[in-house]
C-alpha positions as CSV (number, residue, x, y, z in Angstrom):
1,X,69.9,84.5,166.0
2,X,67.5,83.2,163.6
3,X,67.4,86.7,162.1
4,X,70.7,86.9,161.0
5,X,70.4,83.2,159.7
6,X,67.7,84.1,157.6
7,X,69.6,86.8,156.2
8,X,72.6,84.7,155.3
9,X,70.4,82.4,153.8
10,X,68.9,85.4,151.7
11,X,73.0,86.3,151.2
12,X,73.5,82.7,149.8
13,X,71.2,83.2,147.2
14,X,68.4,81.5,148.9
15,X,64.5,82.2,149.3
16,X,63.9,81.9,153.4
17,X,60.7,82.4,152.3
18,X,60.0,78.6,150.8
19,X,58.5,75.8,152.3
20,X,61.6,74.1,153.0
21,X,63.6,76.9,154.7
22,X,61.1,77.8,156.8
23,X,61.7,76.2,159.5
24,X,65.6,76.0,159.2
25,X,66.8,79.3,161.0
26,X,64.8,78.0,164.6
27,X,67.0,74.5,163.8
28,X,69.6,76.1,163.1
29,X,69.5,78.2,166.5
30,X,68.6,75.1,168.3
31,X,71.7,72.7,167.4
32,X,74.3,76.0,166.9
33,X,72.8,76.3,171.1
34,X,73.7,72.6,171.1
35,X,77.3,73.1,170.0
36,X,78.5,75.9,172.0
37,X,76.5,74.7,175.1
38,X,80.3,74.4,176.9
39,X,80.4,78.2,177.0
40,X,77.5,77.9,180.0
41,X,78.8,75.1,182.0
42,X,80.5,75.4,185.3
43,X,83.0,72.7,185.1
44,X,83.1,72.3,189.1
45,X,79.5,70.8,188.3
46,X,80.1,69.0,185.8
47,X,83.1,67.2,187.7
48,X,80.1,67.1,190.6
49,X,82.7,66.4,193.5
50,X,83.3,63.3,191.8
51,X,87.0,63.6,192.9
52,X,88.3,60.6,195.5
53,X,90.8,60.0,197.7
54,X,92.7,57.1,196.6
55,X,95.9,54.8,197.4
56,X,96.3,54.2,193.7
57,X,99.1,55.5,191.8
58,X,99.5,53.5,188.3
59,X,98.2,55.1,185.0
60,X,94.2,55.8,184.7
61,X,93.1,56.1,180.8
62,X,90.1,57.1,179.3
63,X,90.1,56.3,176.1
64,X,88.3,56.3,172.3
65,X,86.6,59.5,174.0
66,X,83.8,60.7,170.7
67,X,83.9,64.4,170.8
68,X,82.7,67.0,168.1
69,X,83.7,70.8,167.7
70,X,83.3,73.6,165.2
71,X,86.4,75.3,164.0
72,X,86.7,78.7,165.0
73,X,87.7,80.0,161.9
74,X,85.2,78.5,159.4
75,X,82.6,77.5,161.8
76,X,82.4,73.6,160.4
77,X,82.8,70.8,162.3
78,X,85.7,69.0,163.5
79,X,85.5,65.5,164.9
80,X,87.4,62.7,166.2
81,X,88.3,60.5,169.0
82,X,90.5,62.2,172.7
83,X,92.5,59.6,174.7
84,X,93.2,61.0,178.5
85,X,95.5,59.3,180.5
86,X,96.8,60.8,184.5
87,X,99.1,59.3,187.2
88,X,97.0,60.3,190.7
89,X,99.1,61.8,193.6
90,X,96.3,61.4,195.9
91,X,92.6,61.8,194.5
92,X,90.7,60.4,191.4
93,X,88.2,61.6,189.0
94,X,85.0,59.6,188.3
95,X,85.5,57.9,185.2
96,X,82.2,59.4,183.4
97,X,83.6,63.3,184.2
98,X,86.3,62.5,181.6
99,X,84.2,62.5,178.7
100,X,81.8,65.2,180.2
101,X,85.0,67.3,181.1
102,X,86.0,66.6,176.5
103,X,82.3,67.9,175.9
104,X,82.5,71.0,177.5
105,X,85.4,72.1,175.7
106,X,84.8,70.8,172.8
107,X,81.4,72.4,172.5
108,X,83.0,76.0,171.6
109,X,84.0,77.6,168.9
110,X,87.9,75.7,169.0
111,X,91.2,74.9,167.3
112,X,92.2,71.8,168.2
113,X,95.5,72.7,170.0
114,X,93.6,74.8,172.3
115,X,91.2,72.2,173.3
116,X,94.1,69.0,173.8
117,X,95.3,71.9,176.1
118,X,92.4,72.6,178.3
119,X,91.5,69.3,178.7
120,X,95.1,68.3,180.5
121,X,95.1,71.7,182.4
122,X,92.0,71.4,184.0
123,X,92.8,68.1,184.9
124,X,95.7,69.2,186.5
125,X,94.3,71.8,187.9
126,X,91.7,69.8,189.6
127,X,93.0,67.0,191.1
128,X,97.4,67.9,191.1
129,X,98.1,64.5,189.5
130,X,101.6,63.2,189.0
131,X,101.2,63.8,185.0
132,X,98.4,64.3,182.9
133,X,98.4,63.2,178.6
134,X,95.4,64.2,176.3
135,X,95.8,63.2,173.1
136,X,93.2,64.2,170.4
137,X,93.1,62.7,166.5
138,X,90.4,64.6,164.3
139,X,89.2,64.9,161.0
140,X,88.6,68.7,160.3
141,X,85.7,69.6,157.5
142,X,87.5,72.3,156.9
143,X,90.1,70.4,155.2
144,X,88.3,67.6,153.8
145,X,85.1,69.9,152.4
146,X,87.2,73.2,151.3
147,X,90.8,74.9,151.2
148,X,93.0,72.1,150.6
149,X,90.3,68.9,150.2
150,X,92.4,66.2,151.8
151,X,89.5,64.3,152.8
152,X,91.9,61.4,154.3
153,X,93.8,63.6,156.6
154,X,93.3,63.8,159.9
155,X,95.4,66.0,163.0
156,X,97.3,64.6,165.9
157,X,97.7,66.9,168.5
158,X,98.9,66.3,172.4
159,X,99.3,68.1,175.7
160,X,102.0,66.2,178.2
161,X,102.2,67.5,181.5
162,X,104.3,66.3,184.5
163,X,105.9,62.5,184.4
164,X,104.2,62.4,181.4
165,X,106.4,65.2,179.7
166,X,109.5,64.6,181.7
167,X,109.6,60.8,181.5
168,X,110.0,59.0,178.2
169,X,109.0,55.7,179.1
170,X,105.7,56.9,180.8
171,X,104.9,59.0,177.7
172,X,105.9,55.8,175.3
173,X,103.5,53.7,178.0
174,X,100.8,55.8,177.0
175,X,101.4,56.2,173.6
176,X,101.1,52.1,173.1
177,X,98.5,51.1,175.1
178,X,96.3,54.0,173.3
179,X,97.8,52.1,169.6
180,X,99.1,55.4,168.4
181,X,102.8,53.6,167.4
182,X,103.9,56.1,165.2
183,X,103.3,59.0,167.8
184,X,105.5,57.2,170.0
185,X,108.5,58.9,168.3
186,X,107.1,62.2,170.4
187,X,104.1,63.9,169.5
188,X,104.1,67.2,171.2
189,X,102.0,70.7,171.9
190,X,103.9,72.4,169.2
191,X,102.4,70.3,166.7
192,X,101.2,72.4,163.2
193,X,97.9,73.8,163.2
194,X,95.5,71.6,162.3
195,X,93.0,74.5,161.1
196,X,94.8,78.0,160.1
197,X,93.3,81.4,159.5
198,X,93.3,82.2,155.5
199,X,92.3,84.7,153.5
200,X,89.7,82.3,151.5
């Protein structure tokens, strides 16, 4: 990877041998290894059997989870907040495991829509809850630094499964609790793409 980064620097018109860039290939490799570490993560090890049988049937919410990811179209960061909710059937996940699950999928090359669905589907598959909801709000540097250059725009995506999809009162309660009042009208999985493949 370091050789490729040196070539990239040269293609940009830089001198990879100048003092300020001598260690850049090493630093960039370390950064990318960390930012894409989700590919090597084992979901079961991350959850570490932290799934517990409980007699609880109300909504569980973990909100304002910071996440950072890389857009797969431009390798530029997108970042923001993730809000996760589920209604248990007979099991709950240890609360600290939900942010770790978000990290696993965000530390890959991503589009926000797929990232949102992966988190929701994994929770559904692991504990079979009555319903799962995930909402992600993100700023995309591929939009603010290049292309349309809209510095104040952000993208909101959601995945609503089970009772969150079928019961509007449940969905509304969740959106109220995370303070996305504008989304209460019906944010859905079909939201327009936050980062679309482009020719430029």
